[in-house]
ROSE-4610 file (N, C-alpha, C; in Angstrom, 1 decimal, always signed):
// ROSE-4610
residu = [M/M/M/I/I/I/T/T/T/L/L/L/T/T/T/G/G/G/V/V/V/A/A/A/K/K/K/S/S/S/F/F/F/D/D/D/G/G/G/R/R/R/W/W/W/I/I/I/F/F/F/R/R/R/G/G/G/V/V/V/D/D/D/L/L/L/R/R/R/V/V/V/P/P/P/R/R/R/G/G/G/G/G/G/S/S/S/A/A/A/A/A/A/I/I/I/V/V/V/G/G/G/P/P/P/S/S/S/G/G/G/S/S/S/G/G/G/K/K/K/T/T/T/V/V/V/L/L/L/L/L/L/K/K/K/T/T/T/I/I/I/A/A/A/G/G/G/L/L/L/H/H/H/A/A/A/A/A/A/D/D/D/E/E/E/G/G/G/R/R/R/V/V/V/V/V/V/V/V/V/E/E/E/S/S/S/Q/Q/Q/E/E/E/V/V/V/G/G/G/M/M/M/L/L/L/F/F/F/Q/Q/Q/R/R/R/N/N/N/A/A/A/L/L/L/F/F/F/N/N/N/S/S/S/L/L/L/S/S/S/V/V/V/L/L/L/E/E/E/N/N/N/L/L/L/L/L/L/F/F/F/P/P/P/L/L/L/R/R/R/E/E/E/R/R/R/K/K/K/G/G/G/V/V/V/V/V/V/G/G/G/A/A/A/A/A/A/A/A/A/M/M/M/A/A/A/L/L/L/A/A/A/R/R/R/Q/Q/Q/H/H/H/L/L/L/E/E/E/W/W/W/V/V/V/G/G/G/L/L/L/S/S/S/G/G/G/T/T/T/E/E/E/Q/Q/Q/R/R/R/S/S/S/P/P/P/D/D/D/E/E/E/L/L/L/S/S/S/G/G/G/G/G/G/M/M/M/Q/Q/Q/K/K/K/R/R/R/L/L/L/G/G/G/I/I/I/A/A/A/R/R/R/A/A/A/L/L/L/I/I/I/V/V/V/E/E/E/P/P/P/E/E/E/V/V/V/V/V/V/L/L/L/Y/Y/Y/D/D/D/D/D/D/P/P/P/T/T/T/A/A/A/G/G/G/L/L/L/D/D/D/P/P/P/I/I/I/T/T/T/S/S/S/R/R/R/V/V/V/I/I/I/A/A/A/E/E/E/L/L/L/I/I/I/R/R/R/D/D/D/L/L/L/Q/Q/Q/A/A/A/R/R/R/K/K/K/G/G/G/T/T/T/T/T/T/V/V/V/V/V/V/A/A/A/V/V/V/T/T/T/N/N/N/D/D/D/M/M/M/H/H/H/R/R/R/A/A/A/Y/Y/Y/A/A/A/L/L/L/G/G/G/D/D/D/Q/Q/Q/I/I/I/Y/Y/Y/L/L/L/M/M/M/A/A/A/R/R/R/G/G/G/R/R/R/L/L/L/L/L/L/S/S/S/G/G/G/G/G/G/T/T/T/A/A/A/D/D/D/Q/Q/Q/V/V/V/K/K/K/R/R/R/T/T/T/Q/Q/Q/D/D/D/P/P/P/A/A/A/L/L/L/R/R/R/Q/Q/Q/F/F/F/V/V/V/N/N/N/G/G/G/L/L/L/Q/Q/Q/E/E/E/G/G/G/P/P/P/L/L/L/A/A/A]
num = [1/1/1/2/2/2/3/3/3/4/4/4/5/5/5/6/6/6/7/7/7/8/8/8/9/9/9/10/10/10/11/11/11/12/12/12/13/13/13/14/14/14/15/15/15/16/16/16/17/17/17/18/18/18/19/19/19/20/20/20/21/21/21/22/22/22/23/23/23/24/24/24/25/25/25/26/26/26/27/27/27/28/28/28/29/29/29/30/30/30/31/31/31/32/32/32/33/33/33/34/34/34/35/35/35/36/36/36/37/37/37/38/38/38/39/39/39/40/40/40/41/41/41/42/42/42/43/43/43/44/44/44/45/45/45/46/46/46/47/47/47/48/48/48/49/49/49/50/50/50/51/51/51/52/52/52/53/53/53/54/54/54/55/55/55/56/56/56/57/57/57/58/58/58/59/59/59/60/60/60/61/61/61/62/62/62/63/63/63/64/64/64/65/65/65/66/66/66/67/67/67/68/68/68/69/69/69/70/70/70/71/71/71/72/72/72/73/73/73/74/74/74/75/75/75/76/76/76/77/77/77/78/78/78/79/79/79/80/80/80/81/81/81/82/82/82/83/83/83/84/84/84/85/85/85/86/86/86/87/87/87/88/88/88/89/89/89/90/90/90/91/91/91/92/92/92/93/93/93/94/94/94/95/95/95/96/96/96/97/97/97/98/98/98/99/99/99/100/100/100/101/101/101/102/102/102/103/103/103/104/104/104/105/105/105/106/106/106/107/107/107/108/108/108/109/109/109/110/110/110/111/111/111/112/112/112/113/113/113/114/114/114/115/115/115/116/116/116/117/117/117/118/118/118/119/119/119/120/120/120/121/121/121/122/122/122/123/123/123/124/124/124/125/125/125/126/126/126/127/127/127/128/128/128/129/129/129/130/130/130/131/131/131/132/132/132/133/133/133/134/134/134/135/135/135/136/136/136/137/137/137/138/138/138/139/139/139/140/140/140/141/141/141/142/142/142/143/143/143/144/144/144/145/145/145/146/146/146/147/147/147/148/148/148/149/149/149/150/150/150/151/151/151/152/152/152/153/153/153/154/154/154/155/155/155/156/156/156/157/157/157/158/158/158/159/159/159/160/160/160/161/161/161/162/162/162/163/163/163/164/164/164/165/165/165/166/166/166/167/167/167/168/168/168/169/169/169/170/170/170/171/171/171/172/172/172/173/173/173/174/174/174/175/175/175/176/176/176/177/177/177/178/178/178/179/179/179/180/180/180/181/181/181/182/182/182/183/183/183/184/184/184/185/185/185/186/186/186/187/187/187/188/188/188/189/189/189/190/190/190/191/191/191/192/192/192/193/193/193/194/194/194/195/195/195/196/196/196/197/197/197/198/198/198/199/199/199/200/200/200/201/201/201/202/202/202/203/203/203/204/204/204/205/205/205/206/206/206/207/207/207/208/208/208/209/209/209/210/210/210/211/211/211/212/212/212/213/213/213/214/214/214/215/215/215/216/216/216/217/217/217/218/218/218/219/219/219/220/220/220/221/221/221/222/222/222/223/223/223/224/224/224/225/225/225/226/226/226/227/227/227/228/228/228/229/229/229/230/230/230/231/231/231]
x = [-10.9/-11.0/-11.1/-10.2/-10.3/-10.4/-11.4/-11.6/-12.0/-11.2/-11.5/-11.7/-12.8/-13.2/-13.5/-12.7/-12.9/-13.0/-12.2/-12.3/-11.6/-12.3/-11.7/-12.0/-11.1/-11.2/-10.8/-11.5/-11.1/-11.3/-10.5/-10.6/-10.7/-11.7/-11.8/-11.7/-12.4/-12.5/-11.2/-10.3/-9.0/-9.0/-8.9/-8.8/-7.5/-7.5/-6.3/-5.9/-6.9/-6.7/-8.1/-8.0/-9.3/-9.0/-10.1/-10.0/-9.1/-9.0/-8.2/-8.8/-8.1/-8.6/-7.5/-8.0/-7.0/-7.8/-7.1/-7.6/-6.5/-6.8/-5.9/-6.7/-6.3/-7.0/-6.8/-7.7/-7.6/-6.3/-5.6/-4.3/-3.2/-3.5/-2.4/-2.0/-1.0/-0.5/-0.2/-0.4/-0.1/+0.8/+1.8/+2.6/+2.4/+2.1/+1.9/+3.0/+3.7/+4.8/+4.4/+5.2/+4.9/+5.6/+5.7/+6.2/+5.4/+6.1/+5.4/+4.3/+3.1/+2.0/+1.2/+1.5/+0.8/-0.6/-0.9/-2.2/-2.3/-1.1/-1.0/-1.8/-1.6/-2.3/-3.7/-4.1/-5.5/-6.2/-5.5/-6.1/-6.2/-5.2/-5.3/-6.5/-6.7/-7.8/-9.1/-9.1/-10.4/-10.7/-9.7/-9.9/-10.4/-9.9/-10.3/-11.7/-12.2/-13.5/-13.4/-12.2/-12.1/-12.4/-12.2/-12.7/-13.7/-14.7/-15.7/-15.2/-15.3/-14.9/-15.9/-15.4/-16.3/-16.9/-16.1/-16.5/-16.1/-16.7/-16.3/-16.8/-16.2/-16.7/-15.6/-15.7/-14.7/-15.4/-14.8/-15.4/-14.3/-14.5/-13.6/-14.5/-14.2/-15.0/-14.7/-14.7/-14.6/-14.9/-15.5/-15.7/-14.6/-13.6/-12.5/-11.3/-11.1/-9.9/-9.1/-7.8/-6.9/-6.0/-5.5/-4.7/-3.6/-2.3/-1.2/-0.9/-1.1/-0.9/+0.6/+0.9/+2.4/+3.0/+2.2/+2.7/+2.3/+1.8/+1.5/+0.2/-0.2/-1.4/-1.5/-0.3/-0.3/-0.7/-1.2/-1.7/-0.5/+0.2/+1.3/+0.8/-0.5/-1.0/-1.3/-1.2/-1.4/-0.1/+0.1/+1.2/+1.2/+2.3/+2.3/+1.2/+1.1/+0.1/-1.3/-1.6/-2.9/-3.2/-2.2/-2.4/-3.0/-2.7/-3.3/-4.6/-4.8/-6.0/-7.2/-6.8/-7.9/-8.7/-8.1/-8.9/-9.6/-9.0/-9.6/-10.9/-10.9/-12.1/-13.1/-12.7/-13.6/-14.2/-13.4/-13.8/-14.3/-13.8/-14.1/-14.8/-14.8/-15.4/-14.7/-13.4/-12.6/-11.9/-12.1/-11.5/-10.9/-10.3/-9.9/-8.7/-8.7/-7.5/-7.4/-8.5/-8.4/-7.7/-8.0/-7.4/-5.9/-5.6/-4.2/-3.4/-3.9/-3.2/-3.0/-4.0/-3.9/-2.8/-2.9/-1.9/-0.5/-0.3/+1.1/+1.6/+0.6/+1.0/+1.4/+0.7/+1.0/+2.3/+2.6/+3.9/+5.0/+4.8/+5.9/+6.1/+5.0/+5.2/+6.0/+5.8/+6.5/+7.8/+8.2/+9.5/+9.5/+8.4/+8.3/+7.9/+8.1/+7.9/+8.8/+8.3/+9.1/+8.9/+8.2/+7.9/+6.5/+5.8/+4.4/+4.1/+4.9/+4.5/+5.2/+5.9/+6.6/+5.6/+5.9/+5.0/+5.6/+4.7/+5.2/+6.3/+6.2/+7.2/+8.6/+8.6/+9.9/+10.5/+9.8/+10.3/+11.0/+11.9/+12.6/+11.5/+11.9/+11.0/+10.6/+11.6/+11.3/+10.4/+10.6/+9.8/+8.3/+8.2/+6.9/+6.1/+6.9/+6.3/+5.8/+6.6/+6.2/+5.0/+4.9/+3.7/+2.5/+2.7/+1.6/+1.1/+2.0/+1.6/+0.8/+1.3/+0.6/-0.8/-0.9/-2.3/-3.2/-2.6/-3.5/-3.9/-3.1/-3.4/-4.2/-4.2/-4.7/-6.2/-6.9/-8.4/-8.7/-7.7/-7.8/-8.5/-7.9/-8.5/-8.1/-9.0/-8.7/-8.0/-8.1/-7.4/-6.5/-5.3/-4.4/-3.8/-4.0/-3.5/-2.3/-1.2/+0.0/+0.4/+0.4/+0.7/+2.2/+3.1/+4.5/+5.1/+5.0/+5.4/+6.8/+7.7/+9.1/+9.7/+8.8/+9.2/+10.0/+11.1/+11.9/+12.8/+12.8/+13.6/+15.0/+16.0/+17.3/+17.1/+18.0/+17.8/+17.7/+18.4/+18.4/+17.0/+16.6/+15.3/+14.2/+14.3/+13.3/+13.1/+14.2/+14.2/+13.5/+13.9/+13.3/+11.8/+11.3/+9.9/+9.2/+9.8/+9.2/+9.1/+10.1/+10.1/+9.1/+8.9/+7.9/+6.5/+6.3/+4.9/+4.6/+5.6/+5.4/+5.2/+6.0/+5.9/+4.5/+4.0/+2.7/+1.6/+1.8/+0.8/+0.7/+1.8/+1.8/+1.2/+1.5/+1.0/-0.6/-1.1/-2.5/-3.3/-2.7/-3.4/-4.1/-3.6/-4.3/-4.0/-4.9/-4.7/-4.1/-3.0/-2.3/-2.2/-2.4/-2.0/-1.1/+0.1/+1.1/+1.5/+1.6/+2.2/+3.5/+4.5/+5.8/+6.5/+7.6/+8.4/+9.7/+9.9/+11.1/+10.9/+11.6/+11.5/+11.9/+13.0/+13.4/+12.3/+11.6/+10.5/+9.3/+9.1/+8.0/+8.2/+9.4/+9.7/+9.5/+9.8/+9.6/+8.2/+7.4/+6.0/+4.9/+5.2/+4.1/+4.2/+3.2/+3.2/+3.0/+2.3/+2.1/+2.5/+3.1/+3.6/+2.9/+2.4/+1.7/+2.4/+2.3/+2.9/+1.7/+1.6/+0.7/+1.4/+0.9/+1.6/+0.6/+0.6/-0.2/-1.7/-2.2/-3.6/-4.0/-3.0/-3.3/-2.6/-3.1/-2.5/-2.1/-0.8/-0.2/+0.2/-0.2/+0.2/+1.5/+2.5/+3.8/+4.1/+3.2/+3.4/+4.2/+4.9/+5.7/+7.0/+7.8/+9.0/+10.0/+10.0/+10.9/+10.4/+9.1/+8.6/+8.9/+8.8/+9.0/+10.5/+11.4/+12.8/+13.2/+12.4/+12.6/+11.7/+10.9/+9.8/+10.4/+9.7/+10.0/+9.1/+8.2/+7.3/+8.1/+8.0/+8.9/+8.7/+7.5/+7.2/+7.7/+7.4/+7.9/+9.4/+10.0/+11.5/+12.1/+11.5/+12.1/+12.0/+10.9/+10.7/+11.6/+11.6/+12.4/+13.9/+14.4/+15.8/+16.2/+15.2/+15.5/+16.0/+15.5/+16.0/+15.4/+16.2/+15.6/+14.8/+15.1/+14.4/+13.4/+12.2/+11.2/+9.8/+8.8/+7.4/+7.0/+7.7/+7.4/+8.0/+9.0/+9.7/+8.8]
y = [+5.0/+5.1/+3.7/+2.8/+1.4/+0.4/-0.4/-1.4/-2.7/-3.7/-5.1/-5.9/-6.6/-7.4/-8.9/-9.8/-11.2/-11.5/-10.9/-11.0/-12.3/-13.0/-14.2/-14.2/-14.9/-15.0/-16.4/-17.0/-18.3/-18.3/-19.2/-19.5/-21.0/-21.5/-22.9/-23.8/-23.3/-24.1/-24.0/-23.2/-23.1/-21.7/-21.7/-20.4/-19.7/-18.5/-17.7/-17.1/-16.5/-16.0/-16.1/-16.1/-16.0/-15.2/-14.7/-14.0/-12.7/-12.1/-10.9/-9.7/-9.0/-7.8/-6.7/-5.5/-4.5/-3.1/-2.2/-0.8/+0.2/+1.1/+2.1/+3.4/+4.3/+5.6/+6.5/+7.5/+8.5/+9.2/+9.2/+9.8/+9.0/+7.7/+6.8/+5.9/+5.0/+4.1/+2.8/+1.7/+0.4/-0.3/-1.0/-1.8/-3.3/-4.1/-5.5/-6.3/-7.0/-7.9/-9.3/-10.2/-11.6/-12.3/-13.7/-14.5/-14.3/-14.6/-14.6/-15.6/-15.3/-16.2/-16.3/-15.4/-15.5/-14.8/-14.1/-13.5/-12.0/-11.4/-9.9/-9.2/-9.5/-8.8/-9.1/-10.3/-10.7/-9.8/-9.6/-8.8/-7.4/-6.9/-5.5/-5.3/-6.3/-6.2/-6.4/-7.1/-7.2/-5.9/-5.2/-3.8/-2.9/-3.0/-2.2/-2.5/-3.7/-4.1/-4.8/-5.2/-6.0/-7.4/-7.9/-9.2/-9.0/-9.8/-9.8/-10.7/-10.3/-11.1/-12.2/-13.4/-14.6/-14.6/-14.0/-13.8/-12.5/-12.0/-10.8/-9.5/-8.4/-7.1/-6.2/-5.6/-4.6/-3.2/-2.3/-0.9/+0.1/+0.7/+1.8/+3.1/+4.0/+5.2/+6.2/+5.8/+6.7/+5.9/+6.6/+6.1/+6.4/+7.2/+7.6/+6.8/+5.7/+4.8/+4.7/+4.9/+4.8/+3.6/+2.9/+1.7/+1.7/+1.5/+1.2/-0.2/-0.8/-2.3/-2.6/-3.8/-4.2/-3.9/-4.2/-3.9/-2.6/-1.7/-0.4/-0.2/-1.2/-1.1/+0.1/+0.5/+1.7/+1.3/+2.3/+2.0/+2.4/+1.5/+1.8/+2.4/+2.2/+2.8/+4.3/+4.8/+6.2/+6.8/+8.1/+8.8/+9.0/+9.4/+9.7/+10.6/+11.7/+12.7/+12.1/+11.3/+10.7/+9.7/+9.1/+8.1/+8.8/+10.1/+10.9/+11.5/+11.9/+12.5/+11.5/+10.3/+9.2/+9.1/+8.8/+8.7/+10.0/+11.1/+12.4/+12.5/+12.1/+12.2/+11.1/+9.8/+8.7/+8.7/+9.1/+9.0/+10.3/+11.4/+12.7/+13.7/+13.3/+14.2/+15.5/+15.5/+16.7/+16.6/+17.6/+17.7/+19.1/+19.2/+20.5/+21.1/+22.4/+23.1/+22.7/+22.4/+22.0/+20.7/+19.7/+18.4/+18.5/+19.3/+19.5/+20.0/+21.0/+21.6/+20.6/+19.8/+18.8/+17.8/+17.3/+16.3/+16.8/+18.0/+18.6/+18.8/+19.2/+19.4/+18.1/+17.0/+15.7/+15.1/+15.4/+15.0/+15.7/+17.0/+17.7/+17.2/+16.8/+16.3/+15.0/+14.2/+12.9/+12.9/+14.1/+14.3/+13.8/+13.9/+13.4/+14.6/+15.8/+16.9/+16.7/+17.0/+16.8/+15.5/+14.5/+13.2/+13.1/+14.2/+14.1/+13.3/+13.4/+12.8/+11.4/+11.0/+9.7/+8.6/+7.4/+6.2/+5.6/+5.0/+4.4/+3.4/+2.6/+1.6/+2.2/+3.5/+4.2/+4.7/+4.5/+4.9/+3.8/+4.2/+3.2/+2.6/+1.6/+1.0/+2.0/+2.7/+3.7/+4.8/+5.2/+6.3/+5.8/+4.5/+3.9/+3.9/+3.6/+3.6/+5.0/+6.0/+7.4/+7.7/+7.3/+7.6/+6.9/+5.6/+4.9/+5.6/+6.1/+6.8/+8.1/+8.8/+10.0/+9.7/+8.6/+8.3/+7.8/+7.1/+6.7/+7.9/+9.0/+10.1/+11.2/+11.2/+12.4/+12.5/+11.4/+11.5/+11.9/+12.4/+12.9/+11.8/+10.6/+9.6/+9.9/+9.5/+9.6/+8.4/+7.3/+6.1/+5.6/+5.3/+4.8/+3.5/+2.5/+1.1/+0.8/+0.4/+0.2/-1.3/-1.9/-3.3/-3.4/-3.7/-3.8/-2.7/-1.5/-0.3/-0.2/-1.0/-0.9/-2.2/-3.1/-4.5/-4.3/-5.0/-5.0/-3.7/-2.9/-1.7/-1.8/-1.1/-1.2/-0.4/-0.7/-0.1/+1.4/+2.1/+3.5/+4.0/+3.5/+3.9/+3.5/+2.3/+1.8/+2.8/+3.3/+4.3/+5.6/+6.0/+7.3/+7.1/+6.0/+5.8/+5.8/+5.1/+5.1/+6.5/+7.3/+8.6/+9.5/+9.2/+10.0/+9.6/+8.4/+7.9/+8.6/+8.7/+9.3/+10.8/+11.4/+12.9/+13.2/+12.5/+12.7/+12.4/+11.4/+11.2/+12.4/+12.9/+14.1/+15.3/+15.4/+16.6/+16.5/+15.3/+15.1/+14.6/+14.1/+13.6/+12.3/+11.5/+10.2/+9.2/+8.2/+7.0/+5.9/+5.3/+4.4/+3.0/+2.0/+0.6/+0.1/-0.4/-0.9/-2.3/-3.2/-4.5/-4.5/-5.2/-5.3/-6.5/-7.0/-8.0/-7.5/-6.1/-5.5/-4.8/-5.3/-4.7/-3.3/-2.9/-1.5/-0.6/-1.0/-0.2/-0.2/-1.4/-1.5/-0.5/-0.4/+0.5/+2.0/+2.3/+3.6/+4.0/+3.0/+3.2/+3.1/+2.3/+2.0/+2.6/+3.3/+3.7/+2.5/+1.5/+0.2/-0.9/-1.9/-3.0/-4.3/-5.1/-6.3/-7.4/-8.6/-9.8/-10.7/-11.0/-11.9/-13.3/-14.3/-15.6/-16.7/-17.8/-19.0/-18.6/-17.7/-17.3/-16.4/-15.8/-14.9/-13.6/-12.6/-11.3/-10.9/-10.8/-10.5/-9.1/-8.4/-7.0/-7.0/-6.3/-6.2/-4.9/-3.9/-2.6/-1.6/-0.7/+0.3/-0.4/+0.4/-0.1/-0.5/+0.3/+0.0/-1.2/-1.4/-2.6/-3.8/-3.7/-4.9/-5.3/-4.3/-4.6/-5.3/-5.1/-5.7/-6.9/-7.3/-8.3/-9.6/-10.3/-11.6/-12.7/-12.2/-13.2/-14.0/-15.3/-16.2/-16.0/-15.9/-15.8/-14.4/-13.4/-12.1/-11.9/-12.5/-12.5/-13.2/-14.4/-15.2/-14.4/-13.7/-13.0/-11.8/-11.0/-9.8/-10.1/-11.2/-11.5/-12.5/-12.9/-13.8/-15.1/-15.7/-16.9/-18.1/-19.2/-20.3/-21.2/-21.2/-22.1/-21.2/-21.8/-21.1/-21.5/-20.9/-21.3/-21.1/-20.3/-20.0/-21.0/-21.8/-22.7/-23.8]
z = [+11.4/+9.9/+9.2/+9.7/+9.1/+10.3/+10.3/+11.4/+10.8/+11.1/+10.7/+12.0/+12.0/+13.2/+12.8/+13.2/+13.0/+11.5/+10.7/+9.2/+8.7/+7.8/+7.2/+5.7/+5.0/+3.5/+3.1/+2.2/+1.7/+0.2/-0.5/-1.9/-2.1/-2.8/-3.1/-1.9/-0.8/+0.4/+1.3/+0.9/+1.7/+2.3/+3.6/+4.4/+4.1/+3.7/+3.5/+4.9/+5.6/+6.9/+7.6/+8.9/+9.8/+11.0/+11.6/+12.8/+12.8/+11.7/+11.6/+12.2/+13.1/+13.7/+13.4/+13.0/+12.6/+12.8/+13.4/+13.5/+13.1/+12.1/+11.7/+11.9/+12.8/+13.0/+11.8/+11.8/+10.7/+10.7/+9.6/+9.4/+9.9/+10.4/+10.8/+9.7/+10.0/+9.0/+9.7/+8.9/+9.3/+8.2/+8.6/+7.7/+8.0/+7.0/+7.2/+6.5/+7.3/+6.8/+6.9/+6.3/+6.4/+5.2/+5.3/+4.3/+3.0/+1.8/+0.6/+0.6/+0.0/+0.0/+1.3/+2.3/+3.5/+3.5/+2.4/+2.3/+2.5/+2.5/+2.7/+1.6/+0.4/-0.7/-0.7/-0.4/-0.3/+0.8/+1.9/+3.0/+2.5/+1.8/+1.3/+0.4/-0.5/-1.5/-0.8/+0.4/+1.2/+1.8/+2.3/+2.8/+1.7/+0.5/-0.6/-1.1/-0.8/-1.3/-2.6/-3.0/-4.2/-4.0/-2.7/-2.3/-1.1/-1.1/+0.0/+1.1/+2.3/+3.5/+3.6/+3.9/+4.2/+5.6/+6.5/+7.9/+8.4/+9.5/+10.1/+9.4/+9.8/+9.4/+9.0/+7.8/+7.4/+7.3/+8.0/+8.0/+7.6/+6.5/+6.0/+6.0/+6.8/+7.0/+5.9/+4.7/+3.5/+2.3/+1.3/+0.0/-0.9/-0.5/-1.3/-0.9/-1.7/-1.4/-2.6/-2.5/-3.6/-3.3/-4.4/-4.2/-5.2/-4.8/-5.6/-5.7/-6.9/-7.0/-7.2/-6.9/-6.9/-8.3/-9.4/-10.7/-11.3/-10.4/-10.7/-11.6/-12.4/-13.2/-14.0/-14.7/-15.5/-16.9/-17.7/-19.1/-20.0/-20.6/-21.5/-22.8/-23.1/-24.3/-24.1/-22.9/-22.6/-22.2/-22.4/-21.9/-20.4/-19.8/-18.3/-17.9/-18.7/-18.4/-18.5/-19.5/-19.8/-18.7/-18.1/-17.0/-15.8/-15.6/-14.5/-14.9/-16.1/-16.5/-16.6/-16.8/-17.0/-15.7/-14.5/-13.3/-12.9/-13.2/-12.9/-13.6/-14.9/-15.7/-15.3/-15.1/-14.9/-13.5/-12.5/-11.1/-10.5/-11.0/-10.5/-11.4/-12.7/-13.7/-13.9/-13.6/-13.7/-15.1/-15.9/-17.3/-17.5/-18.7/-19.1/-18.3/-18.2/-17.6/-16.1/-15.4/-14.0/-13.9/-14.7/-14.7/-15.0/-16.0/-16.4/-15.3/-14.6/-13.5/-12.4/-12.0/-11.0/-11.4/-12.6/-13.1/-13.0/-13.5/-13.4/-12.0/-11.1/-9.7/-9.1/-9.4/-8.8/-9.4/-10.7/-11.3/-10.6/-10.3/-9.6/-8.2/-7.5/-6.2/-6.1/-7.1/-7.2/-8.0/-8.4/-9.1/-10.5/-11.2/-12.6/-13.6/-13.2/-14.1/-15.3/-16.5/-17.8/-18.4/-17.8/-18.4/-19.0/-19.1/-19.4/-20.7/-21.7/-23.0/-23.2/-22.2/-22.3/-22.0/-22.4/-22.1/-20.8/-20.0/-18.7/-19.0/-20.1/-20.3/-20.7/-20.8/-21.0/-19.7/-18.6/-17.3/-16.6/-15.7/-14.8/-13.8/-13.2/-12.2/-11.1/-10.6/-9.6/-10.0/-11.3/-11.9/-12.1/-12.4/-12.6/-11.2/-10.2/-8.8/-8.5/-8.8/-8.5/-9.3/-10.5/-11.3/-10.7/-10.3/-9.7/-8.4/-7.6/-6.4/-6.8/-7.8/-8.2/-8.7/-9.4/-9.9/-8.8/-7.8/-6.7/-5.9/-5.8/-4.9/-5.7/-7.0/-7.7/-7.5/-7.1/-6.9/-5.5/-4.8/-3.4/-2.4/-2.4/-1.5/+0.0/+0.9/+2.3/+2.8/+2.1/+2.4/+1.2/+1.5/+0.4/+0.8/-0.1/+0.2/-0.8/-0.2/-1.0/-1.0/-2.2/-2.3/-2.6/-1.6/-1.8/-2.7/-2.2/-3.1/-3.5/-2.8/-3.2/-3.7/-4.1/-4.7/-5.9/-6.0/-7.2/-7.4/-6.4/-6.5/-5.7/-6.2/-5.5/-4.1/-3.2/-1.8/-1.8/-2.6/-2.6/-3.1/-4.2/-4.8/-3.9/-3.2/-2.3/-1.1/-0.6/+0.5/+0.0/-1.2/-1.7/-1.8/-2.3/-2.5/-1.2/-0.2/+1.2/+1.8/+1.6/+2.1/+1.4/+0.1/-0.7/-0.2/+0.1/+0.6/+1.9/+2.8/+4.1/+3.9/+3.0/+2.8/+2.3/+1.3/+0.7/+1.7/+2.6/+3.6/+4.6/+5.0/+5.9/+5.2/+3.9/+3.1/+3.0/+2.7/+2.4/+3.6/+4.7/+5.8/+5.6/+4.7/+4.3/+5.4/+5.4/+6.2/+5.3/+5.8/+4.9/+5.5/+4.6/+4.9/+3.8/+4.2/+3.2/+3.6/+2.6/+2.8/+2.1/+2.8/+2.3/+2.9/+2.2/+2.7/+3.3/+3.2/+3.6/+5.0/+6.0/+7.3/+7.4/+6.7/+6.7/+6.2/+5.2/+4.6/+5.6/+6.2/+7.2/+8.3/+8.8/+9.9/+9.5/+8.2/+7.7/+7.4/+7.0/+6.6/+7.6/+8.7/+9.6/+11.0/+11.4/+12.8/+13.7/+13.1/+13.8/+12.7/+13.2/+12.3/+12.7/+11.7/+11.9/+11.1/+11.6/+10.9/+10.5/+9.2/+8.6/+8.4/+9.1/+8.9/+9.4/+8.7/+9.0/+9.3/+8.4/+8.5/+9.6/+10.3/+11.4/+11.2/+11.8/+11.8/+13.3/+13.5/+14.8/+14.9/+15.9/+16.1/+16.8/+16.1/+16.7/+17.4/+17.2/+17.8/+16.9/+17.6/+16.9/+16.4/+15.6/+15.1/+16.3/+17.3/+18.5/+19.2/+19.3/+20.0/+19.2/+17.9/+17.0/+17.1/+17.2/+17.2/+18.6/+19.6/+20.9/+21.2/+20.2/+20.5/+20.9/+21.8/+22.2/+21.6/+20.7/+20.1/+19.1/+19.2/+18.4/+16.9/+16.4/+15.0/+14.4/+15.2/+14.7/+14.8/+15.8/+15.9/+14.8/+14.4/+13.3/+12.0/+11.7/+10.5/+10.4/+11.5/+11.6/+11.4/+12.0/+12.0/+10.8/+10.1/+8.9/+9.4/+10.5/+11.0/+10.3/+10.0/+9.3/+10.3/+11.5/+12.5/+13.3/+13.5/+14.3/+13.9/+14.4/+14.1/+12.7/+11.9/+10.5/+9.6/+10.1/+9.2/+8.7]
């Protein structure tokens, strides 16, 4: 479903990453962790087609890609309900009663029934994340990209959001790539976990394999050590 081969991206002559290989099968999920500024979000946007790769090849076997941005990218000038109706109309051409039914269904799935007429800026951070997820999913994407979906949330809300993402993935059969700095959320979100650091993407394997890894960089990040190759 998603295949990256030798992918590289640079800005102003500086390489953000090079030689990135990644494969996520249909219906699978990958969690990408790494230090802040390591290029995780740039990689996600390259997969989404928002950035063009300078080297290598990006293949996403679907035209239906949804993305949840770190700041949710909600329209505060629109109500909660209108934030869902907008992509339905603009991307799918769905309007009227059919659009209303889909919007209310997705609000129910993410636990936001009853908030239809509120403004996004009246919602808590966790509720805004839920709305962002509903908006990303309402256009029925086959691939969903999550940019740090639990950033800024308390541990309880963060866990709830991660469980919601997994539940909706199972319900809809989507292929997921998520970037995060939180190892607990990475374990919950990724069938496979990768470390982005120093311009490279290292495959760590499953959650159990990552916890037992002997790779110095991955061990340092997972355990929060000050000394190591990432220092």
